[in-house]
C-alpha positions in Angstrom: 18.8 -4.0 -54.2 19.0 -3.9 -58.0 16.1 -6.3 -58.3 14.0 -4.1 -56.1 14.8 -1.0 -58.2 14.0 -2.9 -61.4 10.6 -4.1 -60.0 9.7 -0.5 -58.9 10.5 0.8 -62.4 8.3 -1.8 -63.9 5.4 -0.8 -61.6 6.0 2.9 -62.5 6.0 2.2 -66.2 2.9 0.0 -65.9 1.0 2.7 -63.9 2.2 5.4 -66.3 0.4 3.7 -69.2 -2.9 4.4 -67.4 -2.0 7.9 -66.4 -5.2 9.4 -68.0 -7.3 7.0 -65.8 -5.4 8.2 -62.8 -6.0 11.8 -63.7 -9.7 11.3 -64.4 -10.2 9.5 -61.1 -8.3 12.2 -59.2 -10.4 15.0 -60.8 -13.6 13.2 -60.1 -12.7 12.7 -56.4 -11.5 16.2 -56.0 -14.5 17.8 -57.6 -16.8 15.9 -55.4 -14.7 16.5 -52.2 -14.3 20.2 -52.9 -18.0 20.6 -53.4 -18.7 19.0 -50.0 -16.1 21.2 -48.3 -17.5 24.3 -49.9 -21.0 23.4 -48.6 -19.8 23.0 -45.0 -21.5 25.6 -42.9 -19.4 28.3 -41.3 -18.8 28.0 -37.6 -18.3 30.8 -35.1 -16.6 30.7 -31.8 -17.5 32.7 -28.6 -15.2 32.8 -25.7 -14.7 34.4 -22.3 -12.0 34.5 -19.7 -12.8 34.1 -16.0 -10.9 34.1 -12.7 -11.8 31.1 -10.5 -10.3 30.6 -7.0 -9.6 26.9 -7.1 -7.9 27.1 -3.8 -11.2 26.0 -2.1 -11.8 24.6 1.2 -11.1 21.1 -0.1 -7.4 21.8 -0.7 -6.2 22.8 2.9 -8.5 20.3 4.5 -7.9 17.2 2.3 -4.2 17.7 1.4 -2.4 14.5 2.0 -5.7 12.6 2.5 -7.7 13.1 -0.7 -6.6 14.1 -4.2 -3.8 16.6 -4.8 -5.4 19.8 -6.0 -2.1 21.5 -6.6 -1.7 19.8 -10.0 -2.9 22.1 -12.9 -4.4 19.3 -15.0 -6.2 18.1 -11.9 -7.6 21.6 -11.3 -8.9 21.9 -14.9 -10.4 18.4 -14.6 -12.2 19.3 -11.4 -13.4 22.7 -12.7 -14.7 21.1 -15.9 -16.6 18.5 -13.9 -18.1 21.3 -11.8 -18.9 23.8 -14.6 -20.1 21.2 -17.2 -22.3 19.2 -14.8 -25.4 17.8 -16.4 -27.8 20.1 -14.3 -25.8 23.2 -15.5 -25.9 22.0 -19.1 -29.7 21.5 -18.9 -30.1 25.0 -17.6 -28.0 26.3 -20.5 -30.2 24.4 -22.9 -33.3 26.0 -21.5 -31.8 29.5 -21.3 -30.7 29.4 -25.0 -34.0 27.9 -26.2 -32.2 24.9 -27.6 -34.8 22.7 -25.9 -37.4 24.1 -28.3 -35.8 22.1 -31.1 -36.2 18.8 -29.3 -39.5 16.9 -29.1 -38.3 13.8 -27.3 -36.1 13.0 -24.3 -33.5 11.4 -26.6 -33.2 14.6 -28.6 -32.7 16.6 -25.4 -30.1 14.2 -24.2 -28.3 14.6 -27.6 -28.4 18.4 -27.2 -26.9 18.2 -23.7 -24.2 15.8 -24.9 -23.4 18.1 -27.8 -23.0 21.1 -25.4 -20.7 19.0 -23.2 -18.5 18.1 -26.2 -18.3 21.5 -27.8 -17.8 23.6 -24.6 -14.1 23.9 -24.0 -12.6 24.8 -20.6 -8.9 25.5 -20.7 -6.3 26.9 -18.4 -4.0 29.8 -19.2 -0.4 30.7 -18.3 -1.7 32.6 -15.2 -2.8 30.7 -12.2 -6.6 30.5 -11.6 -7.3 32.2 -14.9 -9.3 30.1 -17.4 -11.0 30.5 -20.8 -14.4 29.2 -21.7 -15.2 28.8 -25.4 -18.1 27.4 -27.5 -18.3 26.9 -31.3 -21.5 26.6 -33.4 -22.9 27.8 -36.7 -24.5 30.9 -35.2 -22.3 33.6 -33.6 -25.3 34.8 -31.5 -26.0 31.4 -30.2 -22.3 30.8 -29.4 -22.2 34.0 -27.4 -25.5 33.2 -25.6 -24.3 29.8 -24.6 -21.1 31.1 -23.0 -23.0 34.0 -21.3 -25.6 31.6 -19.9 -22.9 29.3 -18.6 -21.2 32.2 -16.8 -24.5 33.3 -15.3 -25.3 29.9 -14.0 -21.9 29.5 -12.5 -22.0 33.0 -10.8 -25.4 32.4 -9.4 -24.5 29.0 -7.9 -21.1 30.1 -6.7 -21.9 31.2 -3.2 -24.2 28.2 -2.6 -21.5 25.8 -4.0 -18.9 27.3 -1.8 -20.9 26.6 1.3 -21.9 23.2 -0.1 -18.2 22.4 -0.6 -17.4 23.4 2.9 -20.3 21.3 4.3 -19.2 18.4 2.1 -15.6 18.7 3.3 -16.7 18.9 6.9 -19.0 15.9 6.5 -16.2 14.0 4.8 -13.8 14.8 7.7 -16.5 13.8 10.3 -17.0 10.4 8.5 -13.2 9.9 8.4 -12.9 10.8 12.0 -15.6 8.3 13.0 -14.0 5.6 10.8 -10.6 6.2 12.5 -12.2 6.1 16.0 -13.8 2.7 15.1 -10.5 1.4 13.8 -8.8 2.6 17.0 -11.3 0.7 19.2 -10.9 -2.4 17.1 -7.1 -2.3 17.4 -7.4 -1.7 21.2 -9.7 -4.7 21.6 -7.4 -6.8 19.4 -4.4 -5.8 21.4 -6.2 -6.7 24.7 -7.2 -10.1 23.3 -3.7 -10.7 22.0 -2.2 -10.0 25.5 -4.8 -12.2 27.2 -4.1 -15.1 24.8 -0.3 -14.8 25.2 0.1 -13.5 28.8 2.5 -16.2 29.8 4.9 -15.6 26.8 4.8 -11.9 26.3 7.3 -9.6 28.2 6.0 -8.1 31.5 7.3 -5.7 34.2 9.6 -8.3 35.7 11.7 -8.8 32.6 9.7 -10.9 30.3 10.1 -14.3 28.7 13.9 -14.4 28.5 14.2 -13.3 32.2 12.0 -16.3 33.1 14.3 -18.6 31.2 17.3 -17.2 33.1 15.5 -17.5 36.5 14.6 -21.1 35.6 18.2 -22.0 34.9 19.3 -20.3 38.1 16.7 -22.4 40.0 18.0 -25.6 38.3 21.6 -24.8 39.3 20.5 -24.0 42.9 18.5 -27.2 43.2 21.4 -29.2 41.8 23.7 -27.7 44.4 21.3 -28.4 47.3 20.8 -32.0 45.9 24.5 -32.5 45.9 24.8 -31.3 49.6 21.9 -33.6 50.6 23.5 -36.5 48.8 26.8 -36.0 50.6 25.0 -35.8 54.0 23.0 -38.9 53.1 26.2 -40.8 52.1 27.9 -39.7 55.4 25.0 -40.8 57.5 24.7 -44.1 55.6 28.4 -44.9 56.2 28.0 -44.2 59.9 24.9 -46.4 60.2 26.4 -49.3 58.2 29.6 -49.2 60.3 31.9 -48.0 57.5 33.1 -45.2 59.8 31.8 -46.4 63.2 31.3 -43.6 65.6 29.6 -45.6 68.4 29.6 -49.1 70.0 30.6 -48.7 73.6 28.2 -45.9 74.3 27.0 -42.7 73.1 30.0 -41.0 71.7 30.2 -37.2 71.4 29.2 -37.4 67.7 26.1 -39.4 68.5 25.2 -37.0 71.2 25.6 -34.1 68.8 23.3 -35.9 66.3 20.8 -36.4 69.0 20.9 -32.7 70.0 20.6 -31.5 66.4 17.9 -33.9 65.3 15.1 -31.6 66.0 16.8 -28.6 64.3 17.6 -30.8 61.3 14.0 -31.6 60.9 13.0 -28.0 61.1 15.8 -27.1 58.6 14.5 -29.8 56.2 10.9 -28.5 56.5 12.1 -24.9 55.8 14.1 -26.0 52.8 11.1 -27.8 51.3 9.0 -24.7 51.9 11.7 -22.6 50.2 11.7 -25.0 47.2 7.9 -24.6 46.9 8.1 -20.8 47.0 10.9 -20.7 44.4 8.7 -22.6 42.0 6.0 -19.9 42.3 8.0 -16.8 42.8 11.4 -15.2 41.9 14.3 -14.9 44.3 13.3 -11.3 45.1 9.8 -12.1 46.3 9.2 -11.2 50.0 8.2 -14.7 51.0 11.3 -16.2 49.5 13.5 -13.6 51.2 11.9 -14.3 54.6 12.2 -18.1 54.2 15.9 -17.7 53.4 16.3 -15.6 56.5 14.6 -18.3 58.7 16.8 -21.0 57.1 19.9 -19.0 57.9 18.8 -18.6 61.6 18.1 -22.3 61.9 21.5 -23.2 60.5 23.1 -20.7 62.9 21.3 -22.4 65.9 22.4 -25.8 64.7 26.0 -24.7 64.6 25.7 -23.3 68.1 24.2 -26.6 69.4 27.0 -28.6 67.8 29.7 -26.3 69.4 28.1 -26.6 72.9 27.7 -30.4 72.6 31.4 -30.8 71.6 32.5 -28.7 74.5 30.4 -30.7 77.0 31.7 -34.0 75.5 35.3 -32.9 76.0 34.5 -32.1 79.7 32.6 -35.4 80.4 35.2 -37.8 79.0 34.6 -41.4 77.6 31.5 -43.3 78.6 30.9 -46.9 79.5 29.9 -49.7 77.2 26.7 -49.4 75.5 24.4 -51.6 73.3 24.3 -50.0 69.8 21.2 -51.8 68.6 19.2 -50.6 71.6 20.7 -47.1 71.5 17.9 -44.6 70.8 20.5 -42.3 69.2 21.3 -45.0 66.6 17.6 -45.4 65.9 17.4 -41.6 65.5 20.3 -41.8 63.0 18.3 -44.3 61.0 15.3 -42.0 61.0 17.6 -39.1 59.9 18.9 -41.2 57.0 15.4 -42.1 55.9 14.5 -38.4 56.1 17.5 -37.5 54.0 16.6 -40.1 51.4 13.1 -38.6 51.3 14.6 -35.1 50.9 16.9 -36.3 48.1 14.0 -37.9 46.2 12.0 -34.6 46.6 14.9 -32.6 45.4 15.2 -34.8 42.3 11.6 -34.4 41.5 11.9 -30.7 41.9 15.0 -30.7 39.7 13.1 -32.7 37.0 10.2 -30.2 37.2 12.5 -27.2 36.9 14.4 -28.7 34.0 11.1 -29.5 32.3 9.9 -25.9 32.7 13.2 -24.6 31.3 13.0 -27.0 28.3 9.4 -25.9 27.6 10.3 -22.2 27.7 13.3 -22.7 25.4 11.1 -24.6 23.0 8.8 -21.6 22.8 11.5 -19.1 21.7 10.4 -19.1 18.1 6.8 -18.7 19.0 7.7 -15.8 21.3 9.7 -14.1 18.6 6.7 -14.3 16.2 4.4 -13.0 18.9 6.6 -10.1 19.6 6.7 -9.2 15.9 2.9 -9.5 15.7 2.6 -7.2 18.7 4.9 -4.6 17.2 2.8 -4.7 14.0 -0.4 -4.1 16.1 1.2 -1.3 18.0 2.5 0.3 14.8 -1.0 0.1 13.2 -2.5 1.6 16.3 0.0 4.5 16.4 -0.6 5.3 12.7 -4.4 5.3 13.2 -4.1 7.4 16.3 -1.9 9.9 14.5 -4.2 10.2 11.6 -7.2 10.6 14.0 -5.4 13.5 15.6 -4.6 15.1 12.2 -8.3 14.8 11.3 -9.4 16.5 14.5 -7.1 19.4 13.8 -8.3 19.8 10.2 -11.9 19.5 11.3 -11.4 22.4 13.7 -9.7 24.3 10.9 -12.7 23.7 8.7 -15.0 25.1 11.3 -12.8 28.2 11.7 -12.6 28.6 7.9 -16.4 28.6 7.6 -16.6 31.3 10.2 -13.9 33.4 8.4 -15.7 33.0 5.1 -19.0 34.1 6.5 -17.4 37.3 7.8 -15.2 38.1 4.7 -15.8 39.0 1.1 -13.3 36.7 -0.7 -13.4 36.7 -4.5 -14.0 33.2 -5.8 -15.3 33.9 -9.3 -14.9 36.9 -11.5 -15.4 37.5 -15.3 -12.2 39.0 -16.7 -13.2 39.2 -20.4 -17.0 39.0 -21.1 -18.3 36.7 -23.7 -17.5 37.8 -27.3 -18.2 36.2 -30.6 -15.9 36.7 -33.6 -17.3 38.2 -36.8 -15.2 36.0 -39.0 -15.8 32.3 -39.1 -13.5 30.2 -37.0 -14.1 27.1 -39.0 -14.2 24.8 -40.8 -10.6 24.9 -42.0 -11.4 24.6 -45.7 -7.8 25.0 -46.8 -6.8 21.9 -44.8 -9.8 20.0 -45.9 -9.2 20.9 -49.6 -5.6 19.7 -49.3 -6.7 16.5 -47.8 -9.3 16.0 -50.6 -6.5 16.7 -53.2 -4.2 14.2 -51.6 -7.1 11.6 -51.4 -7.9 12.2 -55.1 -4.3 11.6 -56.2 -3.9 8.5 -54.1 -7.2 7.1 -55.4 -6.1 7.8 -59.0 -2.8 6.2 -58.5 -4.3 3.1 -56.9 -6.8 2.7 -59.8 -4.0 3.1 -62.4 -1.8 0.6 -60.5 -4.6 -2.0 -60.2 -5.4 -1.7 -64.0 -1.7 -2.2 -64.8 -1.7 -5.4 -62.9 -4.8 -6.7 -64.7 -3.6 -5.6 -68.1 0.1 -6.1 -68.1 2.5 -5.6 -71.0 6.1 -6.6 -71.7 8.4 -3.5 -72.1 11.8 -5.2 -71.7 13.4 -8.5 -72.7 14.2 -9.6 -69.1 10.5 -9.5 -68.1 9.6 -11.5 -71.2 12.2 -14.2 -70.4 11.1 -14.4 -66.7 7.5 -14.7 -67.6 7.6 -17.2 -70.6 10.8 -19.0 -69.6 12.1 -18.9 -73.2 15.3 -17.3 -74.5 14.8 -14.0 -76.3 17.1 -13.6 -79.3 16.8 -9.8 -79.6 14.6 -6.8 -79.6 13.5 -4.2 -82.2 13.3 -0.5 -81.2 10.2 1.5 -81.9 10.6 4.0 -84.7 8.3 7.0 -84.2 7.2 9.1 -87.1 7.2 12.9 -86.8 3.4 12.9 -86.6 3.5 10.4 -83.8 6.2 12.3 -82.0 4.1 15.5 -82.3 1.0 13.8 -81.1 2.9 12.3 -78.1 4.2 15.7 -77.1 0.6 17.1 -77.3 -0.6 14.4 -75.0 2.2 15.0 -72.5 1.6 18.7 -72.5 -2.2 18.1 -72.1 -1.5 15.8 -69.2 0.8 18.3 -67.5 -1.7 21.1 -67.9 -4.6 19.0 -66.7 -2.6 17.9 -63.6 -1.5 21.5 -63.0 -5.1 22.6 -63.1 -5.9 20.0 -60.5 -3.1 21.3 -58.3 
């Protein structure tokens, strides 16, 4: 920190040696600058205050759909865009005869751009109350510009109001048509989506997961029926092969029972096969399935009745005589029944394999079904949102029509001049005090910079440490300057002159 202070003191002492240069540069810059500021033309401002009903048709109609017109800055921006439109500015230029000063289109464009930059539209603390101001070198011209602008705005107010209403209604009509188109597109997309995935999407009977549950129930039912058929086949096979002989001397009661029930067994087998086919195509609650089950139950009841009657008759008839088994038609019928049972078992196995394959295929599609259901929910959500917005637009369009009828039968105030245009008699600008202060500051800075640069180009050694650092040689000592009385007097005169000259600058 000490080194920094020492370095700064060196710079100050070096700059101080060229203080008269600094003062001369400062005076030169200030004199030139103050002359320019003094020659700046006076500017006069004209202003007016107006009441503008910015709560136009656009706000109640487009709230939540278009821009938010409740924001004050947004209101000012919209009103500025409306008031300072290029057609309005061109009318102002012609009404104030500013176009007479332009000979080319480029000059006219420059005048219009100048008007747009200098006309200021500001909001006040009161809602819907705004000030319009314009500043130029002529107070009469400033007042005329503001007056012309108000005249144009008042003349076009009624037409603009109706134009705004028509534009708002047209905008709503376009948005309504757009939402109707999107609704039709979403409806068509939903229809195509259902057609593509009709087998996987939920329906009135319970949907995809209900089909998996029904498939598993069918698999369990077929397994049970297959087990029963296998047991019957095994029992018949044992009888035919003699493992549990029930014949040999003649037709025993069991053989007679088999003969009596052979026809019913065939009918039962046929009904069971029919039931299996129906269960593949329909659910258990289907009318055809219910009727087939009822027929099967009736046949089984008839079979039980025949068996009971045959056993009762066999008990009354007693044992029969010897009989040749190989030539016994009952034995042959048992072989036929066994073959039929084997066929039924094979059919049941094929049916079981088919059911299991269907269940496996359905279970493998679970992830796909989940994705399809999510996609359908998204489509339905988009459709409901579009449908809701369409309904809102219809309501607001009807409100627009009613609003136009109300406006045509009422005398609502949308634009009123509160304070007429007035130009100040005293110049509003330029701010010469501020500009003069800036010129003074610039002159002092310029003088200091020149003095500092000169001290760097023409350095001196005013202390031993600086001489040692520069030359790299040891300094044995220093001799103080001895000033004579005349030199001291001359030095004081120079200092007083510098202070007086600097004071005159300030």
